[in-house]
Biopython code that builds the backbone (N, CA, C, O; Angstrom):
import numpy as np
from Bio.PDB.StructureBuilder import StructureBuilder

atoms = [
    (1, "UNK", "N", (-0.933, -14.778, 13.273)),
    (1, "UNK", "CA", (-0.795, -14.456, 11.863)),
    (1, "UNK", "C", (-1.294, -13.022, 11.660)),
    (1, "UNK", "O", (-2.260, -12.587, 12.287)),
    (2, "UNK", "N", (-0.613, -12.307, 10.774)),
    (2, "UNK", "CA", (-0.970, -10.919, 10.470)),
    (2, "UNK", "C", (-1.259, -10.765, 8.983)),
    (2, "UNK", "O", (-0.622, -11.393, 8.138)),
    (3, "UNK", "N", (-2.229, -9.919, 8.689)),
    (3, "UNK", "CA", (-2.522, -9.491, 7.328)),
    (3, "UNK", "C", (-2.057, -8.043, 7.216)),
    (3, "UNK", "O", (-2.544, -7.167, 7.931)),
    (4, "UNK", "N", (-1.115, -7.802, 6.316)),
    (4, "UNK", "CA", (-0.593, -6.460, 6.099)),
    (4, "UNK", "C", (-1.173, -5.944, 4.784)),
    (4, "UNK", "O", (-1.088, -6.619, 3.759)),
    (5, "UNK", "N", (-1.756, -4.762, 4.813)),
    (5, "UNK", "CA", (-2.336, -4.149, 3.621)),
    (5, "UNK", "C", (-1.612, -2.848, 3.308)),
    (5, "UNK", "O", (-1.389, -2.018, 4.189)),
    (6, "UNK", "N", (-1.253, -2.687, 2.054)),
    (6, "UNK", "CA", (-0.617, -1.465, 1.558)),
    (6, "UNK", "C", (-1.599, -0.798, 0.608)),
    (6, "UNK", "O", (-2.007, -1.401, -0.384)),
    (7, "UNK", "N", (-1.981, 0.435, 0.898)),
    (7, "UNK", "CA", (-2.890, 1.188, 0.043)),
    (7, "UNK", "C", (-2.044, 2.081, -0.848)),
    (7, "UNK", "O", (-1.467, 3.065, -0.386)),
    (8, "UNK", "N", (-1.974, 1.737, -2.118)),
    (8, "UNK", "CA", (-1.093, 2.417, -3.068)),
    (8, "UNK", "C", (-1.901, 3.308, -4.006)),
    (8, "UNK", "O", (-2.882, 2.853, -4.594)),
    (9, "UNK", "N", (-1.504, 4.569, -4.154)),
    (9, "UNK", "CA", (-2.256, 5.487, -5.014)),
    (9, "UNK", "C", (-2.037, 5.170, -6.495)),
    (9, "UNK", "O", (-0.966, 4.715, -6.897)),
    (10, "UNK", "N", (-3.063, 5.417, -7.284)),
    (10, "UNK", "CA", (-2.944, 5.251, -8.736)),
    (10, "UNK", "C", (-2.342, 6.484, -9.393)),
    (10, "UNK", "O", (-1.740, 6.391, -10.463)),
    (11, "UNK", "N", (-2.506, 7.647, -8.751)),
    (11, "UNK", "CA", (-2.069, 8.915, -9.342)),
    (11, "UNK", "C", (-1.228, 9.708, -8.344)),
    (11, "UNK", "O", (-1.434, 9.619, -7.134)),
    (12, "UNK", "N", (-0.291, 10.475, -8.860)),
    (12, "UNK", "CA", (0.475, 11.355, -7.982)),
    (12, "UNK", "C", (-0.360, 12.599, -7.669)),
    (12, "UNK", "O", (-1.506, 12.708, -8.104)),
    (13, "UNK", "N", (0.209, 13.518, -6.925)),
    (13, "UNK", "CA", (-0.546, 14.706, -6.493)),
    (13, "UNK", "C", (-0.882, 15.665, -7.626)),
    (13, "UNK", "O", (-1.699, 16.569, -7.451)),
    (14, "UNK", "N", (-0.257, 15.476, -8.792)),
    (14, "UNK", "CA", (-0.575, 16.295, -9.972)),
    (14, "UNK", "C", (-1.551, 15.583, -10.899)),
    (14, "UNK", "O", (-1.870, 16.097, -11.971)),
    (15, "UNK", "N", (-2.029, 14.409, -10.504)),
    (15, "UNK", "CA", (-3.002, 13.681, -11.307)),
    (15, "UNK", "C", (-2.403, 12.773, -12.368)),
    (15, "UNK", "O", (-3.133, 12.221, -13.192)),
    (16, "UNK", "N", (-1.081, 12.608, -12.360)),
    (16, "UNK", "CA", (-0.417, 11.732, -13.330)),
    (16, "UNK", "C", (-0.429, 10.292, -12.831)),
    (16, "UNK", "O", (-0.091, 10.025, -11.678)),
    (17, "UNK", "N", (-0.817, 9.372, -13.699)),
    (17, "UNK", "CA", (-0.844, 7.956, -13.331)),
    (17, "UNK", "C", (0.574, 7.415, -13.173)),
    (17, "UNK", "O", (1.476, 7.771, -13.932)),
    (18, "UNK", "N", (0.754, 6.559, -12.187)),
    (18, "UNK", "CA", (2.042, 5.895, -12.016)),
    (18, "UNK", "C", (2.176, 4.795, -13.055)),
    (18, "UNK", "O", (1.183, 4.173, -13.436)),
    (19, "UNK", "N", (3.383, 4.554, -13.511)),
    (19, "UNK", "CA", (3.656, 3.505, -14.490)),
    (19, "UNK", "C", (3.490, 2.127, -13.837)),
    (19, "UNK", "O", (3.672, 1.973, -12.629)),
    (20, "UNK", "N", (3.144, 1.142, -14.650)),
    (20, "UNK", "CA", (2.937, -0.221, -14.155)),
    (20, "UNK", "C", (4.173, -0.774, -13.457)),
    (20, "UNK", "O", (4.051, -1.542, -12.502)),
    (21, "UNK", "N", (5.354, -0.396, -13.920)),
    (21, "UNK", "CA", (6.572, -0.948, -13.323)),
    (21, "UNK", "C", (6.752, -0.530, -11.863)),
    (21, "UNK", "O", (7.453, -1.213, -11.116)),
    (22, "UNK", "N", (6.140, 0.571, -11.443)),
    (22, "UNK", "CA", (6.204, 0.985, -10.039)),
    (22, "UNK", "C", (5.508, -0.056, -9.165)),
    (22, "UNK", "O", (6.007, -0.416, -8.099)),
    (23, "UNK", "N", (4.351, -0.537, -9.624)),
    (23, "UNK", "CA", (3.604, -1.555, -8.877)),
    (23, "UNK", "C", (4.276, -2.919, -8.993)),
    (23, "UNK", "O", (4.285, -3.695, -8.037)),
    (24, "UNK", "N", (4.834, -3.207, -10.154)),
    (24, "UNK", "CA", (5.548, -4.473, -10.337)),
    (24, "UNK", "C", (6.725, -4.570, -9.373)),
    (24, "UNK", "O", (7.018, -5.642, -8.844)),
    (25, "UNK", "N", (7.391, -3.454, -9.153)),
    (25, "UNK", "CA", (8.527, -3.439, -8.220)),
    (25, "UNK", "C", (8.064, -3.760, -6.803)),
    (25, "UNK", "O", (8.697, -4.556, -6.110)),
    (26, "UNK", "N", (6.955, -3.140, -6.365)),
    (26, "UNK", "CA", (6.408, -3.422, -5.032)),
    (26, "UNK", "C", (6.026, -4.897, -4.948)),
    (26, "UNK", "O", (6.353, -5.571, -3.971)),
    (27, "UNK", "N", (5.335, -5.396, -5.966)),
    (27, "UNK", "CA", (4.947, -6.808, -5.995)),
    (27, "UNK", "C", (6.160, -7.714, -5.841)),
    (27, "UNK", "O", (6.157, -8.631, -5.020)),
    (28, "UNK", "N", (7.197, -7.457, -6.630)),
    (28, "UNK", "CA", (8.396, -8.292, -6.600)),
    (28, "UNK", "C", (9.101, -8.223, -5.252)),
    (28, "UNK", "O", (9.596, -9.235, -4.757)),
    (29, "UNK", "N", (9.150, -7.038, -4.658)),
    (29, "UNK", "CA", (9.780, -6.885, -3.342)),
    (29, "UNK", "C", (9.035, -7.681, -2.278)),
    (29, "UNK", "O", (9.654, -8.322, -1.428)),
    (30, "UNK", "N", (7.698, -7.639, -2.325)),
    (30, "UNK", "CA", (6.903, -8.358, -1.330)),
    (30, "UNK", "C", (6.986, -9.870, -1.528)),
    (30, "UNK", "O", (7.026, -10.626, -0.557)),
    (31, "UNK", "N", (7.012, -10.304, -2.772)),
    (31, "UNK", "CA", (7.174, -11.747, -3.040)),
    (31, "UNK", "C", (8.525, -12.222, -2.516)),
    (31, "UNK", "O", (8.619, -13.279, -1.891)),
    (32, "UNK", "N", (9.557, -11.450, -2.771)),
    (32, "UNK", "CA", (10.897, -11.831, -2.322)),
    (32, "UNK", "C", (10.971, -11.903, -0.795)),
    (32, "UNK", "O", (11.577, -12.822, -0.244)),
    (33, "UNK", "N", (10.357, -10.940, -0.118)),
    (33, "UNK", "CA", (10.428, -10.863, 1.346)),
    (33, "UNK", "C", (9.485, -11.849, 2.029)),
    (33, "UNK", "O", (9.849, -12.445, 3.043)),
    (34, "UNK", "N", (8.265, -12.034, 1.485)),
    (34, "UNK", "CA", (7.232, -12.796, 2.185)),
    (34, "UNK", "C", (6.778, -14.058, 1.453)),
    (34, "UNK", "O", (5.984, -14.829, 1.992)),
    (35, "UNK", "N", (7.263, -14.276, 0.249)),
    (35, "UNK", "CA", (6.917, -15.493, -0.476)),
    (35, "UNK", "C", (5.622, -15.422, -1.256)),
    (35, "UNK", "O", (5.255, -16.392, -1.918)),
    (36, "UNK", "N", (4.919, -14.306, -1.199)),
    (36, "UNK", "CA", (3.678, -14.160, -1.959)),
    (36, "UNK", "C", (3.026, -12.824, -1.672)),
    (36, "UNK", "O", (3.367, -12.140, -0.707)),
    (37, "UNK", "N", (2.087, -12.467, -2.524)),
    (37, "UNK", "CA", (1.348, -11.208, -2.388)),
    (37, "UNK", "C", (0.029, -11.356, -3.124)),
    (37, "UNK", "O", (-0.062, -12.082, -4.114)),
    (38, "UNK", "N", (-0.988, -10.666, -2.641)),
    (38, "UNK", "CA", (-2.260, -10.548, -3.356)),
    (38, "UNK", "C", (-2.417, -9.077, -3.723)),
    (38, "UNK", "O", (-2.279, -8.197, -2.874)),
    (39, "UNK", "N", (-2.705, -8.823, -4.986)),
    (39, "UNK", "CA", (-2.872, -7.445, -5.453)),
    (39, "UNK", "C", (-4.277, -7.276, -6.011)),
    (39, "UNK", "O", (-4.692, -8.008, -6.910)),
    (40, "UNK", "N", (-4.998, -6.312, -5.475)),
    (40, "UNK", "CA", (-6.336, -5.975, -5.961)),
    (40, "UNK", "C", (-6.181, -4.792, -6.905)),
    (40, "UNK", "O", (-6.187, -3.638, -6.478)),
    (41, "UNK", "N", (-6.041, -5.094, -8.206)),
    (41, "UNK", "CA", (-5.725, -4.062, -9.197)),
    (41, "UNK", "C", (-6.878, -3.707, -10.124)),
    (41, "UNK", "O", (-6.929, -2.588, -10.635)),
    (42, "UNK", "N", (-7.801, -4.629, -10.353)),
    (42, "UNK", "CA", (-8.780, -4.425, -11.424)),
    (42, "UNK", "C", (-9.854, -3.392, -11.094)),
    (42, "UNK", "O", (-10.342, -2.711, -11.996)),
    (43, "UNK", "N", (-10.223, -3.262, -9.848)),
    (43, "UNK", "CA", (-11.247, -2.286, -9.467)),
    (43, "UNK", "C", (-10.672, -1.367, -8.408)),
    (43, "UNK", "O", (-10.697, -1.692, -7.221)),
    (44, "UNK", "N", (-10.159, -0.234, -8.821)),
    (44, "UNK", "CA", (-9.558, 0.643, -7.811)),
    (44, "UNK", "C", (-10.572, 1.044, -6.748)),
    (44, "UNK", "O", (-11.740, 1.298, -7.042)),
    (45, "UNK", "N", (-10.104, 1.095, -5.525)),
    (45, "UNK", "CA", (-10.919, 1.598, -4.428)),
    (45, "UNK", "C", (-10.791, 3.111, -4.400)),
    (45, "UNK", "O", (-9.838, 3.675, -4.936)),
    (46, "UNK", "N", (-11.754, 3.758, -3.773)),
    (46, "UNK", "CA", (-11.705, 5.210, -3.664)),
    (46, "UNK", "C", (-11.577, 5.579, -2.195)),
    (46, "UNK", "O", (-12.422, 5.216, -1.377)),
    (47, "UNK", "N", (-10.518, 6.300, -1.870)),
    (47, "UNK", "CA", (-10.344, 6.822, -0.521)),
    (47, "UNK", "C", (-10.857, 8.253, -0.483)),
    (47, "UNK", "O", (-10.540, 9.062, -1.355)),
    (48, "UNK", "N", (-11.652, 8.554, 0.534)),
    (48, "UNK", "CA", (-12.206, 9.899, 0.695)),
    (48, "UNK", "C", (-11.972, 10.318, 2.141)),
    (48, "UNK", "O", (-12.268, 9.560, 3.064)),
    (49, "UNK", "N", (-11.441, 11.524, 2.339)),
    (49, "UNK", "CA", (-11.220, 12.007, 3.689)),
    (49, "UNK", "C", (-11.365, 13.516, 3.720)),
    (49, "UNK", "O", (-11.228, 14.199, 2.705)),
    (50, "UNK", "N", (-11.646, 14.016, 4.919)),
    (50, "UNK", "CA", (-11.813, 15.455, 5.119)),
    (50, "UNK", "C", (-10.626, 15.951, 5.924)),
    (50, "UNK", "O", (-10.292, 15.405, 6.975)),
    (51, "UNK", "N", (-9.995, 17.000, 5.409)),
    (51, "UNK", "CA", (-8.828, 17.569, 6.078)),
    (51, "UNK", "C", (-8.851, 19.076, 5.882)),
    (51, "UNK", "O", (-8.912, 19.563, 4.753)),
    (52, "UNK", "N", (-8.801, 19.807, 6.984)),
    (52, "UNK", "CA", (-8.806, 21.266, 6.888)),
    (52, "UNK", "C", (-10.052, 21.811, 6.226)),
    (52, "UNK", "O", (-9.994, 22.834, 5.544)),
    (53, "UNK", "N", (-11.183, 21.142, 6.417)),
    (53, "UNK", "CA", (-12.437, 21.601, 5.841)),
    (53, "UNK", "C", (-12.632, 21.243, 4.379)),
    (53, "UNK", "O", (-13.668, 21.574, 3.803)),
    (54, "UNK", "N", (-11.666, 20.576, 3.764)),
    (54, "UNK", "CA", (-11.783, 20.191, 2.357)),
    (54, "UNK", "C", (-11.867, 18.673, 2.231)),
    (54, "UNK", "O", (-11.269, 17.931, 3.010)),
    (55, "UNK", "N", (-12.620, 18.238, 1.236)),
    (55, "UNK", "CA", (-12.738, 16.816, 0.931)),
    (55, "UNK", "C", (-11.663, 16.446, -0.087)),
    (55, "UNK", "O", (-11.508, 17.112, -1.111)),
    (56, "UNK", "N", (-10.933, 15.395, 0.201)),
    (56, "UNK", "CA", (-9.923, 14.880, -0.720)),
    (56, "UNK", "C", (-10.305, 13.473, -1.142)),
    (56, "UNK", "O", (-10.950, 12.742, -0.391)),
    (57, "UNK", "N", (-9.900, 13.098, -2.354)),
    (57, "UNK", "CA", (-10.191, 11.775, -2.899)),
    (57, "UNK", "C", (-8.922, 11.187, -3.486)),
    (57, "UNK", "O", (-8.043, 11.903, -3.964)),
    (58, "UNK", "N", (-8.850, 9.865, -3.438)),
    (58, "UNK", "CA", (-7.700, 9.169, -3.981)),
    (58, "UNK", "C", (-8.151, 7.823, -4.520)),
    (58, "UNK", "O", (-8.882, 7.100, -3.843)),
    (59, "UNK", "N", (-7.733, 7.482, -5.710)),
    (59, "UNK", "CA", (-7.969, 6.145, -6.261)),
    (59, "UNK", "C", (-6.783, 5.288, -5.850)),
    (59, "UNK", "O", (-5.632, 5.677, -6.045)),
    (60, "UNK", "N", (-7.069, 4.111, -5.277)),
    (60, "UNK", "CA", (-6.004, 3.259, -4.755)),
    (60, "UNK", "C", (-6.171, 1.814, -5.206)),
    (60, "UNK", "O", (-7.260, 1.376, -5.575)),
    (61, "UNK", "N", (-5.071, 1.098, -5.164)),
    (61, "UNK", "CA", (-5.112, -0.352, -5.261)),
    (61, "UNK", "C", (-4.514, -0.888, -3.964)),
    (61, "UNK", "O", (-3.780, -0.183, -3.271)),
    (62, "UNK", "N", (-4.829, -2.123, -3.649)),
    (62, "UNK", "CA", (-4.396, -2.697, -2.376)),
    (62, "UNK", "C", (-3.541, -3.924, -2.635)),
    (62, "UNK", "O", (-3.912, -4.813, -3.401)),
    (63, "UNK", "N", (-2.392, -3.953, -1.981)),
    (63, "UNK", "CA", (-1.537, -5.133, -1.957)),
    (63, "UNK", "C", (-1.613, -5.710, -0.549)),
    (63, "UNK", "O", (-1.623, -4.963, 0.429)),
    (64, "UNK", "N", (-1.668, -7.049, -0.442)),
    (64, "UNK", "CA", (-1.739, -7.713, 0.851)),
    (64, "UNK", "C", (-0.704, -8.825, 0.944)),
    (64, "UNK", "O", (-0.414, -9.515, -0.033)),
    (65, "UNK", "N", (-0.159, -8.978, 2.140)),
    (65, "UNK", "CA", (0.678, -10.135, 2.452)),
    (65, "UNK", "C", (0.256, -10.662, 3.815)),
    (65, "UNK", "O", (-0.269, -9.922, 4.647)),
    (66, "UNK", "N", (0.494, -11.964, 4.032)),
    (66, "UNK", "CA", (0.279, -12.578, 5.335)),
    (66, "UNK", "C", (1.630, -12.998, 5.876)),
    (66, "UNK", "O", (2.487, -13.483, 5.139)),
    (67, "UNK", "N", (1.809, -12.806, 7.178)),
    (67, "UNK", "CA", (3.065, -13.152, 7.820)),
    (67, "UNK", "C", (2.816, -13.566, 9.268)),
    (67, "UNK", "O", (1.893, -13.076, 9.919)),
    (68, "UNK", "N", (3.643, -14.461, 9.752)),
    (68, "UNK", "CA", (3.483, -14.930, 11.135)),
    (68, "UNK", "C", (3.909, -13.876, 12.142)),
    (68, "UNK", "O", (3.297, -13.733, 13.201)),
    (69, "UNK", "N", (4.960, -13.139, 11.809)),
    (69, "UNK", "CA", (5.488, -12.122, 12.723)),
    (69, "UNK", "C", (5.281, -10.729, 12.122)),
    (69, "UNK", "O", (5.309, -10.545, 10.905)),
    (70, "UNK", "N", (5.074, -9.767, 13.006)),
    (70, "UNK", "CA", (4.906, -8.385, 12.570)),
    (70, "UNK", "C", (6.207, -7.630, 12.830)),
    (70, "UNK", "O", (6.496, -7.250, 13.964)),
    (71, "UNK", "N", (6.973, -7.419, 11.791)),
    (71, "UNK", "CA", (8.258, -6.718, 11.883)),
    (71, "UNK", "C", (8.006, -5.219, 11.734)),
    (71, "UNK", "O", (8.173, -4.664, 10.648)),
    (72, "UNK", "N", (7.607, -4.572, 12.817)),
    (72, "UNK", "CA", (7.201, -3.161, 12.775)),
    (72, "UNK", "C", (8.287, -2.253, 12.210)),
    (72, "UNK", "O", (7.989, -1.367, 11.408)),
    (73, "UNK", "N", (9.522, -2.452, 12.606)),
    (73, "UNK", "CA", (10.606, -1.592, 12.131)),
    (73, "UNK", "C", (10.784, -1.717, 10.620)),
    (73, "UNK", "O", (10.961, -0.714, 9.928)),
    (74, "UNK", "N", (10.736, -2.959, 10.104)),
    (74, "UNK", "CA", (10.874, -3.158, 8.662)),
    (74, "UNK", "C", (9.736, -2.471, 7.925)),
    (74, "UNK", "O", (9.962, -1.796, 6.920)),
    (75, "UNK", "N", (8.501, -2.641, 8.422)),
    (75, "UNK", "CA", (7.340, -2.053, 7.751)),
    (75, "UNK", "C", (7.378, -0.525, 7.807)),
    (75, "UNK", "O", (6.991, 0.132, 6.841)),
    (76, "UNK", "N", (7.831, 0.041, 8.904)),
    (76, "UNK", "CA", (7.944, 1.493, 9.001)),
    (76, "UNK", "C", (8.948, 2.021, 7.979)),
    (76, "UNK", "O", (8.685, 3.004, 7.285)),
    (77, "UNK", "N", (10.091, 1.363, 7.896)),
    (77, "UNK", "CA", (11.110, 1.759, 6.920)),
    (77, "UNK", "C", (10.579, 1.625, 5.497)),
    (77, "UNK", "O", (10.807, 2.501, 4.663)),
    (78, "UNK", "N", (9.871, 0.533, 5.217)),
    (78, "UNK", "CA", (9.334, 0.304, 3.873)),
    (78, "UNK", "C", (8.265, 1.343, 3.535)),
    (78, "UNK", "O", (8.217, 1.835, 2.408)),
    (79, "UNK", "N", (7.406, 1.681, 4.502)),
    (79, "UNK", "CA", (6.376, 2.701, 4.267)),
    (79, "UNK", "C", (7.015, 4.039, 3.907)),
    (79, "UNK", "O", (6.571, 4.706, 2.972)),
    (80, "UNK", "N", (8.043, 4.431, 4.633)),
    (80, "UNK", "CA", (8.741, 5.687, 4.344)),
    (80, "UNK", "C", (9.344, 5.645, 2.940)),
    (80, "UNK", "O", (9.299, 6.639, 2.215)),
    (81, "UNK", "N", (9.901, 4.509, 2.558)),
    (81, "UNK", "CA", (10.444, 4.354, 1.204)),
    (81, "UNK", "C", (9.340, 4.485, 0.153)),
    (81, "UNK", "O", (9.531, 5.135, -0.874)),
    (82, "UNK", "N", (8.187, 3.865, 0.413)),
    (82, "UNK", "CA", (7.065, 3.961, -0.526)),
    (82, "UNK", "C", (6.547, 5.395, -0.617)),
    (82, "UNK", "O", (6.176, 5.845, -1.702)),
    (83, "UNK", "N", (6.516, 6.111, 0.488)),
    (83, "UNK", "CA", (6.076, 7.512, 0.458)),
    (83, "UNK", "C", (6.969, 8.329, -0.463)),
    (83, "UNK", "O", (6.484, 9.192, -1.194)),
    (84, "UNK", "N", (8.250, 8.065, -0.431)),
    (84, "UNK", "CA", (9.178, 8.753, -1.323)),
    (84, "UNK", "C", (8.958, 8.327, -2.768)),
    (84, "UNK", "O", (8.889, 9.164, -3.669)),
    (85, "UNK", "N", (8.850, 7.033, -2.980)),
    (85, "UNK", "CA", (8.697, 6.485, -4.332)),
    (85, "UNK", "C", (7.409, 6.969, -4.996)),
    (85, "UNK", "O", (7.396, 7.269, -6.190)),
    (86, "UNK", "N", (6.321, 7.043, -4.216)),
    (86, "UNK", "CA", (5.022, 7.461, -4.746)),
    (86, "UNK", "C", (4.771, 8.964, -4.542)),
    (86, "UNK", "O", (3.691, 9.467, -4.850)),
    (87, "UNK", "N", (5.777, 9.666, -4.022)),
    (87, "UNK", "CA", (5.686, 11.104, -3.806)),
    (87, "UNK", "C", (4.432, 11.487, -3.005)),
    (87, "UNK", "O", (3.636, 12.328, -3.423)),
    (88, "UNK", "N", (4.288, 10.845, -1.848)),
    (88, "UNK", "CA", (3.142, 11.069, -0.973)),
    (88, "UNK", "C", (3.626, 11.553, 0.394)),
    (88, "UNK", "O", (4.682, 11.139, 0.871)),
    (89, "UNK", "N", (2.840, 12.434, 1.016)),
    (89, "UNK", "CA", (3.165, 12.875, 2.374)),
    (89, "UNK", "C", (2.995, 11.736, 3.361)),
    (89, "UNK", "O", (3.790, 11.578, 4.287)),
    (90, "UNK", "N", (1.957, 10.946, 3.158)),
    (90, "UNK", "CA", (1.675, 9.839, 4.072)),
    (90, "UNK", "C", (0.963, 8.738, 3.298)),
    (90, "UNK", "O", (0.053, 8.997, 2.511)),
    (91, "UNK", "N", (1.398, 7.507, 3.538)),
    (91, "UNK", "CA", (0.736, 6.352, 2.933)),
    (91, "UNK", "C", (0.261, 5.437, 4.048)),
    (91, "UNK", "O", (0.817, 5.425, 5.146)),
    (92, "UNK", "N", (-0.767, 4.680, 3.746)),
    (92, "UNK", "CA", (-1.314, 3.755, 4.729)),
    (92, "UNK", "C", (-0.751, 2.361, 4.481)),
    (92, "UNK", "O", (-0.889, 1.787, 3.401)),
    (93, "UNK", "N", (-0.115, 1.845, 5.519)),
    (93, "UNK", "CA", (0.271, 0.442, 5.588)),
    (93, "UNK", "C", (-0.291, -0.022, 6.921)),
    (93, "UNK", "O", (0.105, 0.477, 7.975)),
    (94, "UNK", "N", (-1.212, -0.974, 6.878)),
    (94, "UNK", "CA", (-1.889, -1.365, 8.119)),
    (94, "UNK", "C", (-1.789, -2.868, 8.335)),
    (94, "UNK", "O", (-1.658, -3.645, 7.389)),
    (95, "UNK", "N", (-1.854, -3.253, 9.593)),
    (95, "UNK", "CA", (-1.745, -4.656, 9.978)),
    (95, "UNK", "C", (-2.955, -5.048, 10.807)),
    (95, "UNK", "O", (-3.418, -4.287, 11.657)),
    (96, "UNK", "N", (-3.456, -6.237, 10.549)),
    (96, "UNK", "CA", (-4.543, -6.800, 11.341)),
    (96, "UNK", "C", (-4.142, -8.198, 11.775)),
    (96, "UNK", "O", (-3.608, -8.979, 10.987)),
    (97, "UNK", "N", (-4.403, -8.498, 13.016)),
    (97, "UNK", "CA", (-4.183, -9.867, 13.486)),
    (97, "UNK", "C", (-5.326, -10.723, 12.936)),
    (97, "UNK", "O", (-6.499, -10.371, 13.064)),
    (98, "UNK", "N", (-4.967, -11.839, 12.330)),
    (98, "UNK", "CA", (-5.991, -12.713, 11.745)),
    (98, "UNK", "C", (-5.791, -14.139, 12.228)),
    (98, "UNK", "O", (-4.721, -14.515, 12.708)),
    (99, "UNK", "N", (-6.841, -14.911, 12.088)),
    (99, "UNK", "CA", (-6.784, -16.337, 12.387)),
    (99, "UNK", "C", (-7.056, -17.076, 11.083)),
    (99, "UNK", "O", (-8.116, -16.916, 10.478)),
    (100, "UNK", "N", (-6.106, -17.872, 10.661)),
    (100, "UNK", "CA", (-6.298, -18.635, 9.434)),
    (100, "UNK", "C", (-7.143, -19.861, 9.744)),
    (100, "UNK", "O", (-6.815, -20.636, 10.642)),
    (101, "UNK", "N", (-8.213, -20.034, 9.013)),
    (101, "UNK", "CA", (-9.146, -21.148, 9.258)),
    (101, "UNK", "C", (-8.874, -22.319, 8.329)),
    (101, "UNK", "O", (-9.564, -23.336, 8.399)),
]
sb = StructureBuilder()
sb.init_structure("model")
sb.init_model(0)
sb.init_chain("A")
sb.init_seg("    ")
for serial, (resi, resn, name, xyz) in enumerate(atoms, 1):
    if name == "N":
        sb.init_residue(resn, " ", resi, " ")
    sb.init_atom(name, np.array(xyz, "f"), 0.0, 1.0, " ", f" {name:<3s}", serial, name[0])
structure = sb.get_structure()
């Protein structure tokens, strides 16, 4: 079993908040493909990283799905689509092998 996490930004690179329907679309797509999704929306997480000597910050929400198989090609294609949709150079979509208890 795999846990897939999508880290979605709250704001574009100009500081403008994304509309709720952008997240609703991702939610609906994941429900259709995987039968369910968990969205952590109420308390945005803060991503902080250092690049080129500068500190960058990003407010994010996390969407998660669980799946038996890891369809790497599908997830790569979807990540690239999300990067375009959210106007990001790179987005994090990560997978962890989990054991359901």
